[in-house]
C-alpha positions in Angstrom: -8.6 -77.1 105.4 -7.3 -80.7 105.8 -6.2 -82.0 109.2 -3.3 -84.5 109.2 -4.0 -87.1 111.8 -1.2 -89.6 111.3 1.6 -87.2 112.2 3.4 -87.4 115.5 2.8 -84.6 118.0 6.3 -83.4 117.8 9.9 -84.4 117.5 10.5 -87.1 120.2 7.3 -86.2 122.1 5.4 -89.0 123.6 2.4 -88.3 125.8 2.6 -91.9 127.1 6.3 -91.4 128.1 5.5 -88.1 129.7 2.6 -89.5 131.7 4.7 -92.6 132.7 7.4 -90.3 134.0 5.0 -88.2 136.0 3.4 -91.3 137.5 6.8 -92.7 138.3 7.9 -89.5 140.1 4.6 -89.4 142.0 5.1 -93.0 143.1 8.7 -92.4 144.2 7.6 -89.3 146.2 4.8 -91.3 147.9 7.2 -94.2 148.7 9.6 -91.7 150.3 6.8 -90.0 152.2 5.5 -93.4 153.6 9.0 -94.5 154.6 9.8 -91.2 156.2 6.6 -91.3 158.2 7.1 -94.9 159.4 10.7 -94.3 160.5 9.8 -91.0 162.2 7.3 -92.9 164.4 10.0 -95.2 165.7 11.7 -94.4 169.0 15.4 -93.6 169.2 15.9 -97.1 170.7 14.1 -98.8 167.8 16.1 -96.8 165.3 19.3 -97.8 167.1 18.3 -101.4 166.9 18.1 -100.9 163.1 21.5 -99.2 163.1 20.0 -95.8 162.3 19.8 -92.4 164.0 17.1 -89.9 163.5 19.3 -87.9 161.1 19.4 -90.9 158.7 15.7 -90.8 158.0 15.6 -88.4 155.1 18.6 -90.1 153.5 17.0 -93.5 153.8 13.6 -92.3 152.6 15.2 -90.7 149.5 17.1 -93.9 148.7 20.5 -92.4 149.3 21.7 -95.0 151.8 24.9 -96.9 151.3 
């Protein structure tokens, strides 16, 4: 039985693209985690100095700020 080695894995499948997407999502999750942790450690006064309230932390960490 012959094995064809020069054929793509599948229609539009790219292991590199899949891996890059996974790494990108992991990096975004970690960035949000670090941001959330840093902002959570600030006092209410420090958050107020930045124009934030504690309820804004998740929105900021996820990049949904305006």
